[in-house]
All heavy atoms as an XYZ file, in Angstrom:
798
protein
N     -49.331     16.877    -35.879
C     -49.659     16.342    -34.590
C     -50.394     17.417    -33.800
O     -50.027     18.581    -33.807
C     -48.363     15.952    -33.871
C     -48.574     15.473    -32.470
S     -47.124     14.728    -31.701
C     -46.083     16.131    -31.433
N     -51.422     17.003    -33.105
C     -52.133     17.884    -32.190
C     -51.980     17.307    -30.792
O     -51.990     16.102    -30.609
C     -53.609     17.984    -32.548
C     -53.850     18.695    -33.856
C     -55.313     18.878    -34.111
C     -55.462     19.572    -35.459
N     -56.734     20.212    -35.587
N     -51.834     18.203    -29.830
C     -51.626     17.739    -28.459
C     -52.691     18.295    -27.536
O     -53.372     19.281    -27.850
C     -50.243     18.170    -27.945
O     -50.167     19.584    -27.943
C     -49.142     17.590    -28.809
N     -52.798     17.656    -26.390
C     -53.714     18.070    -25.341
C     -53.005     17.836    -24.017
O     -52.344     16.811    -23.835
C     -55.004     17.253    -25.405
C     -55.979     17.570    -24.308
C     -56.781     18.692    -24.390
C     -56.083     16.745    -23.202
C     -57.677     18.996    -23.377
C     -56.977     17.040    -22.183
C     -57.762     18.159    -22.281
O     -58.646     18.466    -21.281
N     -53.101     18.770    -23.096
C     -52.404     18.646    -21.818
C     -53.355     18.848    -20.658
O     -54.229     19.713    -20.704
C     -51.287     19.692    -21.731
O     -50.411     19.578    -22.811
N     -53.141     18.062    -19.613
C     -53.944     18.186    -18.400
C     -53.157     17.554    -17.252
O     -52.348     16.659    -17.461
C     -55.326     17.501    -18.555
C     -56.238     17.833    -17.386
C     -55.177     16.010    -18.743
C     -57.682     17.396    -17.597
N     -53.358     18.052    -16.038
C     -52.786     17.407    -14.862
C     -53.928     17.066    -13.918
O     -55.041     17.580    -14.054
C     -51.766     18.307    -14.132
O     -52.441     19.434    -13.600
C     -50.647     18.731    -15.054
N     -53.632     16.213    -12.954
C     -54.657     15.764    -12.027
C     -54.057     15.651    -10.636
O     -52.895     15.260    -10.488
C     -55.195     14.404    -12.486
C     -56.361     13.951    -11.645
O     -57.484     14.421    -11.872
O     -56.137     13.129    -10.736
N     -54.828     15.977     -9.628
C     -54.372     15.897     -8.250
C     -54.046     14.465     -7.853
O     -53.132     14.219     -7.078
C     -55.445     16.462     -7.294
O     -55.755     17.777     -7.719
C     -54.964     16.480     -5.872
N     -54.785     13.524     -8.372
C     -54.578     12.125     -7.999
C     -55.402     11.763     -6.775
O     -56.183     12.556     -6.262
N     -55.193     10.565     -6.294
C     -56.003     10.036     -5.204
C     -55.535     10.510     -3.835
O     -56.337     10.767     -2.943
C     -55.987      8.494     -5.241
C     -56.561      7.997     -6.571
C     -56.776      7.897     -4.090
C     -56.367      6.512     -6.799
N     -54.235     10.663     -3.635
C     -53.685     10.913     -2.310
C     -53.535     12.378     -1.915
O     -53.490     12.686     -0.736
C     -52.310     10.237     -2.178
C     -52.297      8.733     -2.363
C     -50.869      8.209     -2.308
C     -53.149      8.056     -1.299
N     -53.422     13.271     -2.869
C     -53.111     14.668     -2.558
C     -54.357     15.549     -2.579
O     -55.308     15.301     -3.311
C     -52.105     15.226     -3.581
C     -50.849     14.421     -3.698
C     -49.868     14.772     -2.606
N     -48.655     14.007     -2.775
C     -48.032     13.394     -1.797
N     -48.491     13.442     -0.582
N     -46.935     12.718     -2.026
N     -54.288     16.613     -1.772
C     -55.363     17.600     -1.782
C     -55.061     18.734     -2.745
O     -55.964     19.409     -3.207
C     -55.570     18.168     -0.379
C     -56.123     17.151      0.595
C     -56.347     17.746      1.965
O     -56.425     18.979      2.088
O     -56.444     16.967      2.925
N     -53.767     18.947     -3.027
C     -53.369     20.033     -3.914
C     -52.554     19.468     -5.075
O     -51.682     18.627     -4.874
C     -52.520     21.073     -3.169
C     -52.040     22.154     -4.103
S     -51.014     23.497     -3.419
C     -50.218     22.862     -2.029
N     -52.839     19.951     -6.266
C     -52.074     19.560     -7.441
C     -50.816     20.412     -7.498
O     -50.880     21.623     -7.636
C     -52.917     19.767     -8.707
C     -52.247     19.222     -9.947
O     -51.081     18.830     -9.917
N     -52.980     19.198    -11.034
N     -49.653     19.781     -7.379
C     -48.395     20.511     -7.404
C     -47.712     20.418     -8.762
O     -46.534     20.727     -8.886
C     -47.464     19.998     -6.305
C     -47.972     20.312     -4.920
C     -46.938     20.038     -3.853
O     -46.012     19.265     -4.030
N     -47.097     20.692     -2.727
N     -48.438     20.008     -9.776
C     -47.882     19.915    -11.126
C     -48.117     21.211    -11.893
O     -49.064     21.948    -11.627
C     -48.530     18.768    -11.912
C     -48.325     17.421    -11.257
O     -47.407     17.308    -10.437
O     -49.080     16.495    -11.573
N     -47.245     21.456    -12.858
C     -47.386     22.608    -13.739
C     -46.864     22.180    -15.105
O     -45.856     21.482    -15.187
C     -46.564     23.790    -13.213
C     -46.851     25.088    -13.926
C     -47.898     25.894    -13.521
C     -46.076     25.490    -14.997
C     -48.166     27.090    -14.183
C     -46.343     26.679    -15.659
C     -47.390     27.476    -15.247
O     -47.656     28.647    -15.898
N     -47.564     22.571    -16.165
C     -47.100     22.158    -17.487
C     -47.085     23.315    -18.471
O     -47.733     24.340    -18.273
C     -47.940     21.007    -18.049
C     -49.360     21.378    -18.390
C     -49.684     21.926    -19.623
C     -50.379     21.160    -17.477
C     -50.990     22.266    -19.937
C     -51.686     21.490    -17.776
C     -51.987     22.050    -19.013
N     -46.320     23.120    -19.522
C     -46.272     24.026    -20.662
C     -46.315     23.140    -21.894
O     -45.595     22.137    -21.973
C     -44.981     24.847    -20.663
C     -44.808     25.688    -21.902
C     -45.368     26.945    -21.977
C     -44.112     25.199    -22.990
C     -45.232     27.719    -23.131
C     -43.963     25.957    -24.140
C     -44.525     27.222    -24.208
N     -47.159     23.493    -22.839
C     -47.242     22.723    -24.080
C     -47.400     23.678    -25.253
O     -48.273     24.540    -25.237
C     -48.427     21.756    -24.037
N     -46.529     23.534    -26.237
C     -46.625     24.362    -27.431
C     -46.333     23.521    -28.661
O     -45.265     22.917    -28.783
C     -45.621     25.523    -27.369
O     -45.687     26.266    -28.583
N     -47.300     23.485    -29.565
C     -47.099     22.824    -30.857
C     -46.357     23.747    -31.821
O     -45.977     23.338    -32.906
C     -48.447     22.419    -31.463
C     -49.180     21.396    -30.616
O     -48.504     20.600    -29.930
O     -50.423     21.389    -30.621
N     -46.163     24.992    -31.402
C     -45.458     25.998    -32.200
C     -44.003     26.084    -31.734
O     -43.673     25.684    -30.623
C     -46.137     27.363    -32.040
C     -47.601     27.385    -32.433
C     -47.831     27.056    -33.893
O     -47.039     27.521    -34.745
O     -48.791     26.318    -34.191
N     -43.129     26.662    -32.557
C     -41.724     26.791    -32.148
C     -41.549     27.614    -30.862
O     -42.268     28.574    -30.616
C     -41.076     27.517    -33.334
C     -41.946     27.193    -34.507
C     -43.346     27.128    -33.936
N     -40.572     27.195    -30.078
C     -40.135     27.927    -28.887
C     -38.632     28.109    -29.067
O     -37.884     27.134    -29.028
C     -40.442     27.162    -27.590
C     -39.867     27.896    -26.387
C     -41.941     26.954    -27.423
N     -38.207     29.347    -29.304
C     -36.805     29.574    -29.642
C     -36.474     28.820    -30.921
O     -37.206     28.915    -31.904
N     -35.430     28.011    -30.867
C     -35.035     27.222    -32.034
C     -35.600     25.810    -32.032
O     -35.288     25.014    -32.908
C     -33.503     27.178    -32.126
C     -32.925     28.469    -32.587
N     -32.638     29.498    -31.717
C     -32.611     28.909    -33.819
C     -32.162     30.515    -32.406
N     -32.129     30.186    -33.677
N     -36.429     25.507    -31.043
C     -37.054     24.189    -30.987
C     -38.363     24.209    -31.770
O     -39.101     25.188    -31.731
C     -37.321     23.792    -29.534
C     -36.096     23.704    -28.627
C     -36.522     23.354    -27.204
C     -35.090     22.702    -29.153
N     -38.674     23.138    -32.478
C     -39.891     23.121    -33.303
C     -41.181     23.098    -32.485
O     -42.245     23.483    -32.969
C     -39.750     21.845    -34.129
C     -38.851     20.963    -33.321
C     -37.917     21.893    -32.584
N     -41.104     22.628    -31.238
C     -42.232     22.550    -30.315
C     -41.646     22.279    -28.933
O     -40.447     22.032    -28.803
C     -43.220     21.450    -30.726
C     -42.516     20.131    -31.022
O     -41.507     19.792    -30.412
N     -43.029     19.382    -31.973
N     -42.482     22.324    -27.917
C     -41.947     22.094    -26.578
C     -43.066     21.657    -25.642
O     -44.147     22.240    -25.629
C     -41.298     23.370    -26.024
C     -40.650     23.272    -24.654
C     -39.494     22.263    -24.655
C     -40.168     24.641    -24.195
N     -42.757     20.624    -24.863
C     -43.704     20.089    -23.885
C     -42.934     19.844    -22.592
O     -41.920     19.138    -22.588
C     -44.326     18.783    -24.385
C     -44.808     18.917    -25.807
C     -44.015     18.508    -26.867
C     -46.030     19.520    -26.085
C     -44.433     18.676    -28.183
C     -46.447     19.696    -27.396
C     -45.651     19.266    -28.432
O     -46.058     19.444    -29.727
N     -43.388     20.454    -21.509
C     -42.707     20.315    -20.214
C     -43.752     20.046    -19.132
O     -44.804     20.672    -19.110
C     -41.948     21.598    -19.828
C     -40.915     21.963    -20.885
C     -41.280     21.442    -18.472
C     -40.236     23.295    -20.627
N     -43.418     19.135    -18.240
C     -44.195     18.939    -17.021
C     -43.247     19.122    -15.858
O     -42.188     18.505    -15.806
C     -44.833     17.532    -16.945
C     -45.511     17.326    -15.594
C     -45.817     17.326    -18.075
N     -43.615     19.999    -14.939
C     -42.902     20.147    -13.684
C     -43.732     19.439    -12.626
O     -44.830     19.868    -12.306
N     -43.233     18.335    -12.125
C     -43.949     17.534    -11.131
C     -43.490     17.969     -9.749
O     -42.403     17.597     -9.305
C     -43.647     16.053    -11.369
C     -44.386     15.120    -10.430
O     -45.169     15.616     -9.587
O     -44.187     13.900    -10.526
N     -44.297     18.811     -9.100
C     -43.956     19.292     -7.765
C     -43.866     18.133     -6.799
O     -44.661     17.211     -6.838
N     -42.860     18.180     -5.950
C     -42.638     17.084     -5.002
C     -43.673     17.176     -3.892
O     -43.629     18.085     -3.057
C     -41.213     17.146     -4.461
C     -40.185     16.853     -5.537
S     -38.481     17.234     -5.087
C     -38.254     16.211     -3.657
N     -44.619     16.264     -3.938
C     -45.724     16.248     -2.990
C     -45.252     16.159     -1.557
O     -44.364     15.392     -1.223
N     -45.829     16.992     -0.723
C     -45.484     16.998      0.679
C     -44.291     17.873      1.014
O     -44.002     18.114      2.169
N     -43.586     18.359      0.022
C     -42.434     19.214      0.280
C     -42.848     20.677      0.205
O     -43.791     21.039     -0.488
C     -41.312     18.937     -0.725
C     -40.659     17.619     -0.499
N     -39.681     17.431      0.431
C     -40.874     16.412     -1.074
C     -39.307     16.164      0.407
N     -40.015     15.526     -0.483
N     -42.104     21.515      0.926
C     -42.392     22.948      0.938
C     -42.405     23.503     -0.476
O     -41.480     23.291     -1.241
C     -41.326     23.699      1.726
C     -41.309     23.436      3.192
C     -40.214     24.271      3.823
C     -40.095     24.005      5.296
N     -38.998     24.769      5.888
N     -43.434     24.227     -0.812
C     -43.521     24.994     -2.064
C     -43.313     24.161     -3.316
O     -42.781     24.646     -4.299
C     -42.543     26.172     -2.021
N     -43.731     22.907     -3.304
C     -43.605     22.066     -4.496
C     -44.357     22.634     -5.687
O     -43.877     22.572     -6.821
N     -45.521     23.213     -5.441
C     -46.279     23.819     -6.539
C     -45.545     25.028     -7.106
O     -45.506     25.240     -8.311
C     -47.697     24.183     -6.103
C     -47.726     25.122     -4.904
O     -46.829     25.119     -4.063
N     -48.766     25.919     -4.819
N     -44.929     25.811     -6.212
C     -44.147     26.963     -6.671
C     -42.939     26.493     -7.479
O     -42.625     27.042     -8.530
C     -43.676     27.810     -5.484
C     -42.768     28.938     -5.896
C     -43.304     30.128     -6.387
C     -41.386     28.796     -5.843
C     -42.468     31.155     -6.790
C     -40.549     29.820     -6.244
C     -41.092     30.989     -6.721
O     -40.268     32.006     -7.137
N     -42.248     25.485     -6.999
C     -41.064     24.968     -7.686
C     -41.416     24.458     -9.083
O     -40.682     24.701    -10.047
C     -40.415     23.856     -6.875
N     -42.535     23.774     -9.216
C     -42.955     23.248    -10.523
C     -43.242     24.386    -11.501
O     -42.803     24.362    -12.650
C     -44.178     22.360    -10.365
N     -43.979     25.393    -11.042
C     -44.305     26.541    -11.894
C     -43.045     27.329    -12.246
O     -42.789     27.645    -13.412
C     -45.337     27.434    -11.209
C     -45.806     28.602    -12.088
C     -46.832     29.479    -11.388
N     -46.191     30.286    -10.355
C     -46.385     30.161     -9.050
N     -47.217     29.251     -8.573
N     -45.750     30.928     -8.184
N     -42.251     27.649    -11.241
C     -41.024     28.422    -11.426
C     -40.101     27.728    -12.426
O     -39.601     28.352    -13.360
C     -40.329     28.570    -10.064
C     -39.000     29.288    -10.109
C     -38.930     30.655     -9.872
C     -37.818     28.601    -10.370
C     -37.714     31.320     -9.897
C     -36.602     29.256    -10.395
C     -36.550     30.616    -10.162
O     -35.349     31.262    -10.198
N     -39.851     26.451    -12.216
C     -38.944     25.701    -13.076
C     -39.445     25.667    -14.511
O     -38.690     25.938    -15.453
C     -38.763     24.270    -12.535
O     -38.181     24.365    -11.226
C     -37.879     23.444    -13.432
N     -40.700     25.347    -14.689
C     -41.262     25.263    -16.041
C     -41.181     26.609    -16.743
O     -40.731     26.695    -17.892
C     -42.720     24.764    -15.981
O     -42.735     23.479    -15.353
C     -43.330     24.661    -17.364
N     -41.581     27.675    -16.081
C     -41.559     29.000    -16.700
C     -40.143     29.464    -17.017
O     -39.906     30.059    -18.065
C     -42.270     30.014    -15.810
C     -43.763     29.790    -15.740
C     -44.464     30.707    -14.757
O     -43.861     31.290    -13.862
N     -45.779     30.824    -14.922
N     -39.203     29.190    -16.127
C     -37.805     29.591    -16.374
C     -37.196     28.817    -17.543
O     -36.437     29.370    -18.330
C     -36.949     29.365    -15.124
C     -37.216     30.344    -14.023
C     -36.541     31.649    -14.335
N     -36.714     32.544    -13.198
C     -36.063     33.657    -13.051
N     -35.184     34.027    -13.937
N     -36.290     34.424    -12.019
N     -37.497     27.547    -17.631
C     -36.980     26.744    -18.747
C     -37.516     27.286    -20.064
O     -36.764     27.469    -21.027
C     -37.324     25.253    -18.568
C     -36.520     24.664    -17.402
C     -37.042     24.471    -19.856
C     -36.948     23.268    -16.995
N     -38.799     27.566    -20.126
C     -39.405     28.121    -21.345
C     -38.759     29.453    -21.690
O     -38.407     29.710    -22.851
C     -40.938     28.270    -21.197
C     -41.529     29.037    -22.369
C     -41.592     26.902    -21.069
N     -38.582     30.310    -20.705
C     -37.966     31.615    -20.938
C     -36.548     31.458    -21.486
O     -36.157     32.124    -22.443
C     -37.956     32.413    -19.638
O     -37.313     33.641    -19.815
N     -35.760     30.590    -20.879
C     -34.388     30.349    -21.324
C     -34.381     29.851    -22.767
O     -33.615     30.348    -23.604
C     -33.720     29.319    -20.407
C     -32.277     29.047    -20.740
C     -31.268     29.710    -20.072
C     -31.929     28.114    -21.713
C     -29.933     29.464    -20.365
C     -30.605     27.856    -22.015
C     -29.605     28.536    -21.347
N     -35.230     28.882    -23.061
C     -35.258     28.310    -24.412
C     -35.751     29.310    -25.452
O     -35.292     29.289    -26.597
C     -36.130     27.050    -24.435
C     -35.599     25.877    -23.604
C     -36.629     24.763    -23.548
C     -34.274     25.374    -24.158
N     -36.642     30.192    -25.062
C     -37.150     31.219    -25.984
C     -36.049     32.167    -26.426
O     -36.089     32.711    -27.522
C     -38.266     32.024    -25.320
O     -39.370     31.205    -25.048
N     -35.050     32.360    -25.551
C     -33.951     33.283    -25.843
C     -32.691     32.579    -26.344
O     -31.701     33.236    -26.645
C     -33.592     34.078    -24.589
C     -34.694     34.981    -24.087
C     -34.239     35.836    -22.897
N     -33.433     35.143    -21.912
C     -33.899     34.494    -20.842
N     -35.197     34.446    -20.635
N     -33.079     33.909    -19.989
N     -32.706     31.258    -26.410
C     -31.486     30.530    -26.782
C     -31.113     30.813    -28.234
O     -31.964     31.097    -29.075
C     -31.660     29.028    -26.570
O     -32.550     28.492    -27.519
N     -29.823     30.731    -28.486
C     -29.323     31.048    -29.832
C     -29.247     29.826    -30.735
O     -28.686     29.893    -31.819
C     -27.942     31.708    -29.727
O     -27.046     30.838    -29.069
N     -29.792     28.737    -30.295
C     -29.810     27.537    -31.125
C     -28.831     26.500    -30.634
O     -28.212     26.637    -29.586
N     -28.700     25.452    -31.402
C     -27.813     24.358    -31.040
C     -28.578     23.071    -30.883
O     -29.766     22.973    -31.170
N     -27.867     22.077    -30.410
C     -28.435     20.755    -30.177
C     -29.533     20.829    -29.111
O     -29.294     21.382    -28.028
C     -27.302     19.816    -29.728
C     -27.812     18.468    -29.304
O     -28.455     17.787    -30.124
O     -27.570     18.096    -28.133
N     -30.726     20.293    -29.369
C     -31.820     20.373    -28.393
C     -31.463     19.798    -27.020
O     -31.834     20.374    -25.997
C     -32.951     19.573    -29.044
C     -32.685     19.680    -30.498
C     -31.191     19.690    -30.632
N     -30.729     18.696    -26.978
C     -30.362     18.102    -25.693
C     -29.453     19.055    -24.923
O     -29.626     19.257    -23.714
C     -29.677     16.729    -25.892
C     -29.131     16.197    -24.575
C     -30.645     15.735    -26.518
N     -28.519     19.675    -25.611
C     -27.588     20.604    -24.967
C     -28.312     21.826    -24.422
O     -28.092     22.226    -23.271
C     -26.482     21.039    -25.954
O     -25.785     19.868    -26.394
C     -25.513     22.009    -25.311
N     -29.187     22.415    -25.224
C     -29.858     23.633    -24.744
C     -30.886     23.317    -23.658
O     -31.078     24.117    -22.741
C     -30.455     24.495    -25.876
C     -31.495     23.753    -26.693
C     -29.364     25.046    -26.760
C     -32.197     24.617    -27.721
N     -31.526     22.149    -23.719
C     -32.429     21.753    -22.631
C     -31.635     21.543    -21.340
O     -32.055     21.961    -20.261
C     -33.199     20.487    -22.989
C     -34.430     20.677    -23.854
C     -34.922     19.350    -24.411
C     -35.540     21.351    -23.060
N     -30.481     20.913    -21.458
C     -29.629     20.704    -20.286
C     -29.193     22.040    -19.681
O     -29.222     22.225    -18.459
C     -28.417     19.850    -20.651
C     -27.579     19.500    -19.443
O     -28.103     19.083    -18.420
N     -26.280     19.685    -19.560
N     -28.782     22.977    -20.529
C     -28.385     24.295    -20.046
C     -29.544     25.004    -19.354
O     -29.363     25.637    -18.312
C     -27.869     25.151    -21.199
C     -26.536     24.714    -21.745
C     -26.128     25.493    -23.000
O     -26.770     26.530    -23.313
O     -25.184     25.059    -23.668
N     -30.730     24.902    -19.942
C     -31.910     25.552    -19.362
C     -32.233     24.970    -17.988
O     -32.507     25.711    -17.036
C     -33.108     25.390    -20.298
N     -32.173     23.663    -17.866
C     -32.490     23.014    -16.590
C     -31.418     23.326    -15.548
O     -31.729     23.638    -14.397
C     -32.672     21.502    -16.793
C     -33.944     21.248    -17.613
C     -32.738     20.769    -15.454
C     -34.092     19.834    -18.135
N     -30.160     23.269    -15.942
C     -29.057     23.552    -15.016
C     -29.106     24.992    -14.520
O     -28.966     25.252    -13.315
C     -27.700     23.263    -15.694
O     -27.674     21.890    -16.094
C     -26.540     23.548    -14.769
N     -29.315     25.939    -15.428
C     -29.401     27.351    -15.051
C     -30.584     27.586    -14.111
O     -30.461     28.287    -13.102
C     -29.524     28.233    -16.312
O     -28.370     28.029    -17.123
C     -29.662     29.701    -15.955
N     -31.712     26.987    -14.423
C     -32.908     27.136    -13.591
C     -32.666     26.541    -12.214
O     -33.054     27.137    -11.193
C     -34.112     26.462    -14.276
O     -34.347     27.111    -15.528
C     -35.356     26.556    -13.417
N     -32.018     25.403    -12.152
C     -31.726     24.752    -10.876
C     -30.871     25.659     -9.987
O     -31.162     25.827     -8.792
C     -31.020     23.422    -11.130
C     -30.622     22.701     -9.887
N     -31.539     22.066     -9.082
C     -29.419     22.527     -9.307
C     -30.905     21.524     -8.050
N     -29.617     21.795     -8.167
N     -29.856     26.250    -10.568
C     -28.990     27.155     -9.796
C     -29.778     28.343     -9.253
O     -29.618     28.740     -8.094
C     -27.834     27.649    -10.669
C     -26.747     26.646    -10.827
C     -25.506     27.292    -11.469
N     -24.776     26.278    -12.176
C     -24.582     26.244    -13.487
N     -25.046     27.202    -14.269
N     -23.904     25.264    -14.044
N     -30.604     28.938    -10.100
C     -31.388     30.110     -9.667
C     -32.372     29.740     -8.564
O     -32.587     30.504     -7.627
C     -32.127     30.720    -10.858
C     -31.205     31.437    -11.806
C     -31.981     32.055    -12.944
N     -31.074     32.719    -13.870
C     -31.439     33.189    -15.038
N     -32.698     33.072    -15.445
N     -30.569     33.783    -15.823
N     -32.989     28.576     -8.699
C     -33.963     28.144     -7.707
C     -33.268     27.890     -6.364
O     -33.794     28.250     -5.315
C     -34.710     26.893     -8.164
C     -35.851     26.529     -7.245
S     -37.028     25.344     -7.912
C     -35.981     23.960     -8.273
N     -32.085     27.306     -6.394
C     -31.340     27.086     -5.146
C     -30.959     28.400     -4.479
O     -31.031     28.523     -3.255
C     -30.090     26.247     -5.411
C     -30.418     24.786     -5.578
O     -31.474     24.321     -5.182
N     -29.501     24.053     -6.177
N     -30.556     29.381     -5.271
C     -30.217     30.699     -4.730
C     -31.441     31.329     -4.078
O     -31.369     31.856     -2.963
C     -29.672     31.617     -5.840
O     -28.492     31.025     -6.387
C     -29.367     33.011     -5.317
N     -32.565     31.261     -4.756
C     -33.805     31.837     -4.220
C     -34.224     31.125     -2.938
O     -34.643     31.769     -1.974
C     -34.914     31.736     -5.267
C     -36.191     32.414     -4.845
C     -37.243     32.380     -5.926
O     -36.948     32.790     -7.066
O     -38.366     31.950     -5.623
N     -34.107     29.810     -2.913
C     -34.495     29.046     -1.724
C     -33.605     29.383     -0.533
O     -34.072     29.397      0.610
C     -34.435     27.554     -2.018
N     -32.338     29.678     -0.798
C     -31.413     30.032      0.276
C     -31.768     31.384      0.894
O     -31.435     31.643      2.051
C     -29.984     30.061     -0.255
N     -32.453     32.223      0.140
C     -32.798     33.563      0.603
C     -34.197     33.655      1.204
O     -34.567     34.686      1.756
C     -32.679     34.545     -0.571
C     -31.268     34.663     -1.110
C     -31.184     35.440     -2.411
O     -32.246     35.826     -2.966
O     -30.055     35.650     -2.888
N     -34.996     32.593      1.090
C     -36.384     32.633      1.547
C     -36.709     31.337      2.287
O     -36.832     30.275      1.674
C     -37.315     32.819      0.347
C     -38.781     32.977      0.724
O     -39.134     32.782      1.907
O     -39.566     33.295     -0.176
N     -36.852     31.419      3.596
C     -37.104     30.246      4.438
C     -38.327     29.450      3.980
O     -38.338     28.217      4.045
C     -37.277     30.688      5.893
C     -37.488     29.547      6.858
C     -36.280     28.628      6.989
O     -35.133     29.108      6.885
O     -36.478     27.414      7.199
N     -39.362     30.132      3.496
C     -40.585     29.454      3.068
C     -40.361     28.572      1.845
O     -41.173     27.702      1.553
C     -41.672     30.484      2.769
N     -39.262     28.798      1.130
C     -39.010     28.039     -0.094
C     -37.884     27.013      0.058
O     -37.565     26.313     -0.882
C     -38.699     29.001     -1.233
C     -39.903     29.851     -1.583
C     -39.588     30.872     -2.627
C     -40.816     31.732     -2.885
N     -40.490     32.943     -3.598
N     -37.316     26.916      1.241
C     -36.266     25.923      1.464
C     -36.865     24.528      1.390
O     -37.941     24.279      1.911
C     -35.590     26.138      2.811
C     -34.667     27.322      2.799
C     -33.873     27.444      4.066
C     -32.976     28.661      3.916
N     -32.218     28.950      5.105
N     -36.176     23.644      0.723
C     -36.646     22.277      0.598
C     -37.619     22.060     -0.542
O     -38.104     20.954     -0.747
N     -37.921     23.126     -1.293
C     -38.856     22.968     -2.403
C     -38.230     22.103     -3.476
O     -37.016     22.020     -3.599
C     -39.254     24.321     -2.982
C     -38.106     25.057     -3.667
C     -38.572     26.401     -4.141
C     -37.379     27.166     -4.713
N     -37.726     28.480     -5.103
N     -39.062     21.444     -4.252
C     -38.509     20.610     -5.305
C     -39.520     20.283     -6.368
O     -40.730     20.364     -6.169
N     -38.987     19.907     -7.525
C     -39.809     19.483     -8.648
C     -38.958     18.583     -9.551
O     -37.742     18.645     -9.518
C     -40.332     20.692     -9.468
O     -41.239     20.222    -10.474
C     -39.210     21.463    -10.132
N     -39.630     17.753    -10.296
C     -38.973     16.921    -11.279
C     -39.451     17.371    -12.651
O     -40.609     17.136    -12.997
C     -39.328     15.429    -11.071
O     -39.003     15.063     -9.738
C     -38.580     14.558    -12.048
N     -38.610     18.041    -13.429
C     -39.042     18.478    -14.766
C     -38.816     17.365    -15.794
O     -37.823     16.638    -15.743
C     -38.152     19.671    -15.055
C     -36.896     19.401    -14.284
C     -37.305     18.621    -13.076
N     -39.751     17.262    -16.715
C     -39.634     16.361    -17.861
C     -39.944     17.196    -19.093
O     -40.951     17.899    -19.127
C     -40.622     15.179    -17.756
C     -40.536     14.290    -18.988
C     -40.372     14.379    -16.497
N     -39.067     17.137    -20.081
C     -39.253     17.958    -21.286
C     -39.101     17.115    -22.548
O     -38.338     16.153    -22.566
C     -38.229     19.096    -21.309
N     -39.856     17.497    -23.553
C     -39.766     16.825    -24.854
C     -39.918     17.862    -25.956
O     -40.574     18.883    -25.786
C     -40.851     15.766    -24.982
N     -39.296     17.587    -27.082
C     -39.441     18.426    -28.255
C     -39.425     17.550    -29.489
O     -38.950     16.429    -29.449
C     -38.340     19.497    -28.341
O     -38.620     20.356    -29.455
C     -36.961     18.905    -28.502
């Protein structure tokens, strides 16, 4: 399988708050990995949240020791969510930031 990835600002927004990662090669113990972080349009730092979340999930999965893909993806998302909330609590400019991550392997 060969993949191609692209995001688009769409009709309503001036800034694209999406961020993606796509790898046809293994990431940690996963055979491949595709993630889209959909920044919440109109919310503070949605573009930052999408990038941060996607990069942290990839980093976590790259270091994972293996296991069920659903379990390790859940752990990666949960850990990233906690870290992002901590960071937002410490930085007023990032309060209220959000993203919706979607991942496939």
